[in-house]
LUMMI-916828 format. One record per residue (C-alpha): residue number from 1; residue in one letter; y, z, x. Coordinates in steps of 0.5 Angstrom, whole numbers, plus 500, padded with zeros to 3 digits. Layout:
# LUMMI-916828
NUM | A | Y | Z | X
...
This chain:
# LUMMI-916828
1 | M | 411 | 809 | 668
2 | T | 408 | 805 | 674
3 | E | 412 | 802 | 679
4 | D | 414 | 795 | 680
5 | T | 410 | 793 | 686
6 | R | 412 | 786 | 686
7 | I | 415 | 783 | 692
8 | R | 422 | 779 | 690
9 | P | 424 | 773 | 694
10 | I | 429 | 775 | 700
11 | R | 436 | 772 | 698
12 | L | 437 | 767 | 703
13 | P | 444 | 763 | 704
14 | R | 444 | 756 | 701
15 | D | 443 | 752 | 707
16 | E | 437 | 756 | 709
17 | R | 434 | 756 | 702
18 | R | 435 | 749 | 702
19 | A | 431 | 748 | 709
20 | Q | 426 | 752 | 707
21 | L | 424 | 748 | 700
22 | L | 425 | 742 | 704
23 | A | 419 | 744 | 709
24 | A | 415 | 747 | 703
25 | A | 416 | 740 | 700
26 | T | 414 | 736 | 706
27 | E | 408 | 740 | 706
28 | V | 406 | 738 | 699
29 | F | 408 | 731 | 699
30 | V | 405 | 729 | 705
31 | A | 398 | 732 | 703
32 | N | 398 | 730 | 696
33 | G | 403 | 724 | 695
34 | Y | 409 | 723 | 691
35 | H | 405 | 723 | 684
36 | A | 400 | 728 | 685
37 | A | 405 | 733 | 688
38 | A | 407 | 738 | 683
39 | M | 414 | 742 | 683
40 | D | 410 | 749 | 681
41 | E | 406 | 747 | 688
42 | I | 412 | 746 | 692
43 | A | 415 | 753 | 689
44 | E | 409 | 757 | 691
45 | A | 409 | 754 | 698
46 | A | 416 | 756 | 699
47 | S | 414 | 763 | 696
48 | V | 420 | 762 | 690
49 | S | 420 | 761 | 683
50 | K | 420 | 755 | 680
51 | P | 428 | 756 | 677
52 | V | 430 | 757 | 684
53 | L | 427 | 751 | 686
54 | Y | 430 | 747 | 680
55 | Q | 437 | 750 | 682
56 | H | 437 | 746 | 689
57 | F | 433 | 740 | 686
58 | P | 433 | 738 | 679
59 | S | 427 | 734 | 679
60 | K | 421 | 732 | 683
61 | R | 424 | 725 | 685
62 | E | 431 | 728 | 687
63 | L | 427 | 733 | 692
64 | Y | 423 | 727 | 695
65 | I | 429 | 723 | 696
66 | A | 433 | 729 | 699
67 | L | 426 | 729 | 704
68 | L | 427 | 721 | 705
69 | D | 434 | 722 | 707
70 | V | 433 | 727 | 712
71 | Q | 427 | 723 | 715
72 | L | 431 | 717 | 715
73 | A | 437 | 720 | 718
74 | E | 433 | 723 | 724
75 | L | 429 | 717 | 725
76 | T | 436 | 713 | 725
77 | E | 439 | 718 | 730
78 | R | 433 | 717 | 735
79 | M | 433 | 710 | 735
80 | L | 441 | 709 | 736
81 | T | 441 | 714 | 741
82 | V | 435 | 711 | 745
83 | I | 438 | 704 | 745
84 | A | 445 | 707 | 747
85 | S | 442 | 711 | 753
86 | T | 441 | 705 | 758
87 | E | 444 | 699 | 760
88 | D | 437 | 696 | 763
89 | N | 434 | 692 | 757
90 | R | 427 | 694 | 760
91 | E | 428 | 701 | 760
92 | R | 431 | 700 | 753
93 | V | 425 | 697 | 750
94 | Q | 421 | 702 | 753
95 | A | 425 | 708 | 750
96 | T | 425 | 705 | 743
97 | I | 417 | 705 | 743
98 | G | 417 | 712 | 745
99 | A | 422 | 714 | 740
100 | Y | 417 | 711 | 735
101 | F | 411 | 714 | 737
102 | E | 415 | 721 | 738
103 | F | 417 | 721 | 731
104 | I | 410 | 719 | 728
105 | A | 407 | 724 | 733
106 | K | 411 | 730 | 729
107 | G | 406 | 735 | 727
108 | D | 409 | 735 | 720
109 | Q | 407 | 728 | 719
110 | A | 413 | 727 | 715
111 | H | 413 | 720 | 718
112 | R | 409 | 719 | 712
113 | L | 414 | 720 | 707
114 | V | 418 | 714 | 710
115 | F | 412 | 709 | 712
116 | E | 407 | 711 | 707
117 | N | 411 | 713 | 701
118 | D | 408 | 711 | 694
119 | L | 415 | 710 | 691
120 | I | 416 | 704 | 695
121 | N | 418 | 700 | 689
122 | D | 423 | 705 | 687
123 | P | 430 | 701 | 688
124 | E | 433 | 707 | 691
125 | V | 428 | 709 | 695
126 | A | 427 | 701 | 698
127 | A | 434 | 701 | 699
128 | K | 434 | 707 | 703
129 | I | 429 | 704 | 708
130 | E | 432 | 697 | 708
131 | A | 438 | 700 | 710
132 | F | 435 | 704 | 716
133 | N | 431 | 697 | 718
134 | A | 437 | 693 | 718
135 | T | 441 | 699 | 722
136 | Y | 436 | 699 | 727
137 | A | 435 | 691 | 727
138 | N | 442 | 690 | 728
139 | A | 443 | 695 | 734
140 | I | 437 | 691 | 737
141 | A | 440 | 684 | 735
142 | Q | 447 | 686 | 738
143 | T | 444 | 688 | 745
144 | I | 439 | 682 | 745
145 | A | 444 | 677 | 743
146 | R | 449 | 679 | 749
147 | N | 443 | 678 | 754
148 | T | 440 | 672 | 752
149 | E | 442 | 665 | 749
150 | L | 439 | 667 | 742
151 | S | 443 | 666 | 736
152 | E | 444 | 672 | 732
153 | Q | 439 | 671 | 726
154 | E | 434 | 670 | 732
155 | A | 436 | 676 | 735
156 | T | 435 | 680 | 729
157 | L | 428 | 677 | 727
158 | L | 426 | 680 | 734
159 | G | 429 | 686 | 733
160 | R | 425 | 687 | 726
161 | G | 419 | 685 | 730
162 | L | 420 | 690 | 735
163 | A | 421 | 695 | 730
164 | G | 415 | 693 | 726
165 | M | 410 | 693 | 732
166 | S | 412 | 700 | 735
167 | Q | 411 | 703 | 728
168 | V | 405 | 700 | 726
169 | S | 402 | 701 | 733
170 | A | 404 | 708 | 733
171 | R | 401 | 709 | 726
172 | Y | 394 | 706 | 728
173 | W | 394 | 711 | 735
174 | L | 395 | 717 | 730
175 | E | 390 | 715 | 725
176 | T | 385 | 714 | 731
177 | G | 386 | 721 | 732
178 | G | 390 | 720 | 739
179 | E | 384 | 718 | 743
180 | L | 388 | 714 | 747
181 | D | 393 | 718 | 751
182 | R | 400 | 717 | 748
183 | E | 403 | 715 | 754
184 | V | 398 | 710 | 755
185 | A | 399 | 708 | 748
186 | E | 406 | 707 | 749
187 | E | 405 | 703 | 756
188 | V | 401 | 698 | 753
189 | I | 405 | 697 | 747
190 | Y | 411 | 697 | 752
191 | R | 408 | 692 | 756
192 | L | 407 | 687 | 750
193 | A | 414 | 687 | 748
194 | W | 417 | 687 | 754
195 | R | 413 | 681 | 757
196 | G | 415 | 677 | 750
197 | I | 423 | 679 | 750
198 | S | 424 | 678 | 758
199 | N | 422 | 671 | 757
200 | F | 427 | 669 | 753
201 | P | 433 | 665 | 757
202 | K | 438 | 670 | 759
203 | Q | 446 | 668 | 758
């Protein structure tokens, strides 16, 4: 009788196992996109059996949405923290742009789950991304409206514009391989944004 030399997965507390599975899924989804990713591949990347994976996430869609929730929660916390970190609007704009660059520059490329996901037409996914955009834009708008003569609608539009400019610029910077120093890239976008925002009449 031969000895079974197979390595059994180490039993982890539920929260630790979930974190491990999310990390493995991030790697697979970022590399392959949602549609090309397979649960078999995710289980293999996490060094667990498929039944273990399904115990935590009953479907690939639920796993993807769980990942999206994690990334949106992190990005929301980053944005709200920097907005509330100072009363100086110049510093606030600079910090907001820096927070976007920092999020997008993360080594795991998890920003692609938010900004480049191929489930954007899924109503639940679209609603989650819109909820983040609205939360961020409203936080910016409240600050802008307090300090300028802009209406709430105008201030919200400006908040959306600042978010879009920061996101698109940071993604372009990353796609170019970071040829431009990140601090320099942030400074360029900050100058553009601040020169525009600072010209609105103050209350």
